[in-house]
N, C-alpha and C positions, 0 to 999 in steps of 0.2 A: 429075655426081655431087653429091648434096646436101651441104650444109655439116655438118661434125661439130659437135655441140652437147652440151657437158657441163655439167650444172647445177652451180652453185658449191657446192651442198650435197651433191654426190656425192663418194664416196671412191674414188679410182682409184690403185692401187699403181703405183709407178714402173716396175716390171718387166712390167706388163700391156701388151699390144699391141692397139691398137684400129685397125680399118680405117677407110677413108674413109666419110664420111657417117653415122657412128654417132651415135645420140642416147641420152643417159643422163640419167634423171630424178633428182629430189631424193632424197637419202638412199639411193640405190642404192650398192652396194659391189662393187667389182671387185678381187679380191685379186691377188697376184703370180703370175707364170707362167701367165697367162691369155691366150688369143688370141681375139679377137672380130672376125669378118669384116665386110666392107663393108655399110653400110646396116642394120645390126642396131639394134633399138630396145629399150632396157632401161627399163622404167617405174619409178616411185618404189618404193623399198624392195626392189627386186630384189637378190639376193645371188649373185654368181658367185665361188665359192671357187677356190682354187688348182688348177692342172692341168686346167682346162677349156679345150677347143679348140672353137670354134664357127665355122661357115661364114657365108655371107652371108644377109642379109635375114631374119634370125630376129626374131620379136617375142616379147619376154619381158615378161609382165605383172607387176603388183605382187605382191610377197611370194613370188615364185618363188625357190627356193634350188637352185642347180646345183652339183654337186661336193662335197656333204657327204661325210664319211667313211662307209664302209660299216658297216652294222649287223651286223657279223660278229665274234664273240668272238675269232677267230683273227687278225684284222687287226692288224698291227704298226706301222702308221704309214708304210708305204711310199708313195712318190710315184706312186701310181696315178692314173688320170685318167678323164675323160669326153670323148667326141668327139660332136659334134652337127653334122649336115649343114647344108643350106641350106633356106630358106623354110619353117621350122617356126613354129608358133604354140604357145606355152606359156602357158596361162591362169593365173589367180590361184592361188597356193599350191601350184603343182606343185613336186615335189621329185625330183631325180635324183642318185643317189649314185655315188661313184667305185667303181671295180672293186677287187678284192682281188689282181689279177694285174697286175704292172707292165707286162707286155708285151701285155696285152689289155684295153683300156679298156672301160668301159660305153659303149654306142654307141646313138645315135638317128640314123636316116637323114635323108632330106630329104622335105619336103612333109607332115610329120606334124602332127597336132593333138592336144595333150594338154590336156584340159579341166580345170576347177577341181578342185583337190585330188588330182589323179592322182599316183601315186608309181611311180617306176622304181628298183628296188633295184640293188645292186651286181652287176656282171657281166652285166646284161641286154644283149641285142643286138636292137634294133628295126630293121626294114627301112624302106623308103620308104612314104609314104602310109598310115601307121598312125594310127588314130583311137582314143584312149582317152577315153571319156565320163567325166563327173564321178565322182570317188571310186573309180576303178579302181586296184587295187594289184597290181603285179607283184613277186613275191618274187625272191630272187636267182637269177641264171643262167637266167632265162626268155629264150627265143628266139622272136621274133615276125617272121614273114616279111612281104613286101610286101602292101599293100592289105588289111590286116586291120582290122576294127572290133570293139571290145570294149565292151559295154554298161555303163551306169553302175552303180557299186557292186560290180562283179564282182571277186572275189579269185582270183588265179592263183598256184598253188603253185610253189615253186622247181623249177627244171630242166624245167618244162613247155615244150613246143614248140607253137607255133600256126602252122599252115601258111598259105600265101598265099591271099588271097581268102576266108579264113574269117570268119565273123561269130558272135560269142558274145553271147548275150542278157544283159541287165542283171540285177543282184542274184542272181548265180549263183556257184558255186564251181567252178573249173576245176583239177582235181587231176591230170589226165592229159592227154596230147597231143590236140590238135585237128587233124583232117585238113584239108589244103588243100581249098578250094572248097566248104566245107560250112557249115551252120548248126547251132549247139548251143544247147539250152534246158535248163531244169530247175534245181532247187536244187543238185544236183550235176550239172553239165552233161553232156548226152549228145547224140550226133549225131542230128539229126532228118531233114535232107534237104540237098540242095544249096543253096548261096546263090544262088538263081535270079536275083534282081534284080541282085546284084553281078556275077554272071557275064555277064548280058546287057549291063550297062553297060560291061564290059570287052571286049565283042565276042566272047565265047565262046558260040557258038550253033551251030545246025545239027549237023553230024557231031561237032564237038568237044564240044558239050553232051551229045548222046546217048551218046557214049562215056563221059563222066563219070557219067551216070545209071547206065549198066550197071556201071561200076566201083563206084559207091556201093552198089548193091544187092548186088553180090558180096561186098564187105567186110562189109556188114550181116549177110549170111547166112553168114559165115565161109568164103567160097569164095575161091580164088586169082584173081588178075587175068589169067586166060588168055584167048586168042582175042579180045583187044580191038584196035580200030584203033590204029595207031602214031601217035597225035597227040602234039603237044608236051606237052599236059596229062597224058596217061597216062604218058608218059616221066618227067615231073616227079614224078607221084604215086608211081611205082615207086621212083624214086630216094629220095624223101622217106621212104618206108616202110622202105627198106633201111638208112637211117642209124641209128646207135645211139640208143636212147631210155632215159632213166633212169626215166621215169614210166609207160611203157606207153600204150596208146591208150584214149581215152575210149570208153565203151560207146555202143551205138546204141539208139534207140527202136525197138522191134520193130513189125512190121506189126500193126495193130489197136489199138495203144496210143495214148493221148492224147499230144499233143506236150508239154504242160506238165509 
């Protein structure tokens, strides 16, 4: 296990708990009631506010602020929190806010990359291997499932759901839910087609891929998901569609329309 290294110009609260092999740079601040797992690295000027719990091997770059109070006028100062898994990379100026619910923290899974100036608002729930490109903003209560990529500059409305293996283009607005396994484009994002490259990389091919193609066409044309092979992906898609949605489903690019 590497040696723990705390720069003398860092400010660490007495009640903060740091794991083994943690490195903290100059002018970094770790407030009280924080837990930081083994081998995490906090660069200069990183700020970890109270009630943040972080797993192992996370890299927190300069000027990141984790655990700021939620930007919600109903928030009354409760000791709500942020939970972060393992092996995440949080680049410069990323911000992640605490939840408004004391029993349900804002959460980021494991293996995620949040690029420069990305923002995760209160009560968001991110799965594993999520990638937010520069300047992506998630409003409150957004749910993002595993293996999602959101392009730079995209703004996501509160309470939106983004299904697993979805890819949202950059510089778009996502005001409604994004189906699992799909790609979305446009100033106001619409479903265009399956996320072919992402699915191939995940090993979703052959019968599994063809079943998703049929499902996508059915949903685009307003038809039910009947008479489809009982693959794990179709089961997941049906379950996802059956869950409550506060925003409804994003529209589709119709046959014959341009993708942009």
